[in-house]
C-alpha positions as CSV (number, residue, x, y, z in Angstrom):
1,X,-7.8,-44.4,-0.1
2,X,-9.2,-41.2,1.4
3,X,-6.7,-38.3,1.9
4,X,-8.1,-37.9,5.4
5,X,-6.9,-41.4,6.3
6,X,-3.5,-40.9,4.6
7,X,-3.1,-37.7,6.7
8,X,-3.5,-39.7,9.9
9,X,-1.2,-42.5,8.7
10,X,1.5,-39.9,7.7
11,X,1.2,-38.2,11.1
12,X,1.6,-41.5,12.9
13,X,4.6,-42.4,10.8
14,X,6.2,-39.0,11.3
15,X,5.5,-39.1,15.1
16,X,7.0,-42.6,15.4
17,X,10.2,-41.4,13.7
18,X,10.4,-38.3,15.9
19,X,9.7,-40.4,19.1
20,X,12.7,-42.6,18.3
21,X,14.9,-39.6,17.6
22,X,13.6,-37.8,20.7
23,X,14.2,-40.9,22.9
24,X,17.9,-41.0,21.9
25,X,18.4,-37.2,21.9
26,X,17.0,-36.8,25.4
27,X,19.6,-39.1,27.0
28,X,21.5,-37.4,29.8
29,X,25.1,-38.7,30.0
30,X,25.2,-39.1,33.8
31,X,25.6,-42.9,33.5
32,X,22.2,-43.5,35.0
33,X,20.2,-45.8,32.6
34,X,16.9,-44.0,33.4
35,X,18.1,-40.6,32.2
36,X,15.8,-40.6,29.1
37,X,12.9,-38.2,29.0
38,X,10.0,-40.5,29.5
39,X,7.3,-37.8,29.4
40,X,8.0,-36.5,25.9
41,X,8.6,-39.9,24.5
42,X,5.3,-41.2,26.0
43,X,3.4,-38.2,24.6
44,X,4.8,-38.9,21.2
45,X,4.0,-42.6,21.5
46,X,0.4,-41.7,22.3
47,X,0.3,-39.5,19.3
48,X,1.3,-42.5,17.2
49,X,-1.3,-44.6,18.8
50,X,-4.1,-42.0,18.5
51,X,-3.4,-41.3,14.8
52,X,-3.0,-45.0,14.1
53,X,-6.3,-45.7,15.8
54,X,-8.2,-43.0,13.8
55,X,-6.8,-44.3,10.6
56,X,-7.5,-47.9,11.6
57,X,-11.1,-47.2,12.5
58,X,-11.6,-45.4,9.2
59,X,-10.1,-48.3,7.3
60,X,-12.2,-50.8,9.2
61,X,-15.6,-49.2,9.2
62,X,-15.6,-46.9,6.1
63,X,-15.6,-49.2,3.1
64,X,-14.9,-46.4,0.7
65,X,-11.5,-45.7,2.2
66,X,-9.9,-49.1,1.2
67,X,-10.8,-50.0,-2.4
68,X,-7.9,-51.7,-4.1
69,X,-5.7,-51.3,-1.0
70,X,-3.4,-54.2,-1.8
71,X,-2.5,-54.8,-5.5
72,X,-3.0,-58.4,-6.6
73,X,-0.6,-58.6,-9.5
74,X,3.2,-58.3,-9.9
75,X,6.2,-59.4,-7.9
76,X,6.2,-59.2,-4.1
77,X,8.6,-56.1,-4.0
78,X,6.4,-54.3,-6.6
79,X,3.2,-55.1,-4.6
80,X,4.8,-53.9,-1.3
81,X,6.0,-50.7,-3.0
82,X,2.6,-50.0,-4.6
83,X,0.8,-50.6,-1.2
84,X,3.2,-48.2,0.6
85,X,2.7,-45.6,-2.2
86,X,-1.1,-46.0,-1.8
87,X,-1.0,-45.8,2.0
88,X,1.4,-42.8,2.2
89,X,-0.3,-41.0,-0.7
90,X,2.6,-40.8,-3.2
91,X,0.6,-42.0,-6.1
92,X,-1.8,-39.7,-7.9
93,X,-4.7,-41.5,-9.4
94,X,-6.8,-40.2,-12.2
95,X,-9.7,-37.8,-11.5
96,X,-12.4,-40.3,-12.3
97,X,-10.9,-42.8,-9.9
98,X,-10.6,-40.2,-7.1
99,X,-13.3,-40.8,-4.5
100,X,-14.1,-38.9,-1.4
101,X,-15.6,-41.4,1.0
102,X,-15.3,-39.1,4.0
103,X,-16.6,-36.0,2.3
104,X,-19.8,-34.6,3.7
105,X,-22.7,-33.2,1.9
106,X,-23.7,-29.6,1.7
107,X,-25.8,-29.8,4.9
108,X,-22.9,-30.0,7.4
109,X,-23.5,-26.6,9.0
110,X,-26.3,-26.7,11.6
111,X,-28.6,-23.8,12.0
112,X,-27.7,-21.3,14.7
113,X,-28.7,-22.2,18.2
114,X,-28.2,-20.7,21.7
115,X,-28.3,-24.1,23.4
116,X,-24.6,-25.0,23.1
117,X,-23.6,-21.7,24.7
118,X,-26.2,-22.3,27.5
119,X,-24.9,-25.8,28.1
120,X,-21.3,-24.5,28.2
121,X,-22.3,-21.8,30.7
122,X,-24.0,-24.5,32.8
123,X,-20.9,-26.7,32.7
124,X,-18.8,-23.7,33.8
125,X,-21.1,-23.0,36.7
126,X,-20.9,-26.6,37.8
127,X,-17.1,-26.6,37.7
128,X,-17.0,-23.3,39.6
129,X,-19.5,-24.8,42.0
130,X,-17.0,-27.5,42.8
131,X,-14.6,-24.8,43.9
132,X,-16.8,-22.2,45.5
133,X,-19.8,-24.2,46.8
134,X,-23.2,-25.5,45.9
135,X,-24.7,-22.1,45.4
136,X,-23.1,-22.3,41.9
137,X,-23.5,-26.0,41.4
138,X,-27.3,-26.2,41.8
139,X,-28.1,-23.4,39.2
140,X,-25.5,-25.0,36.9
141,X,-27.2,-28.4,37.2
142,X,-30.6,-26.9,36.4
143,X,-29.2,-25.0,33.5
144,X,-27.5,-28.2,32.2
145,X,-30.9,-29.9,32.1
146,X,-32.5,-26.9,30.3
147,X,-29.6,-26.5,27.9
148,X,-29.4,-30.2,27.0
149,X,-33.2,-30.4,26.6
150,X,-33.2,-27.4,24.3
151,X,-30.3,-28.6,22.3
152,X,-31.8,-32.0,21.7
153,X,-35.4,-31.0,21.2
154,X,-34.9,-27.8,19.1
155,X,-31.6,-28.7,17.4
């Protein structure tokens, strides 16, 4: 399994444990049953969901992330232990077995372009136009069209 997927699985597991600890540690002893900190616990729960979703999507759609995920031989406790080791990343495979299914090629860095900066400036003008008036929104909208066209056509 790819180390990138293991990272998100470990983050989800860690956040789940911390969310449970945080839930009980945030209790106020007033006797009111709703005295837990809902905001922090909810944010930690969404961290668990987001990291789990990223790992799940990678496991579903990137075939190279899940070769030999579940062992097929041995007793049930041994298979469960091996699967957990594989998911969490405690086993270290040999170098020839080590694959990098999410690794990119050498062409990851795009050429320099002014269009992302132009588009960001246009978005800033539009947001400021919502506050100060259409005299900023209209030039921002025109600049968005120019920036997006330049970005998509010239890369």
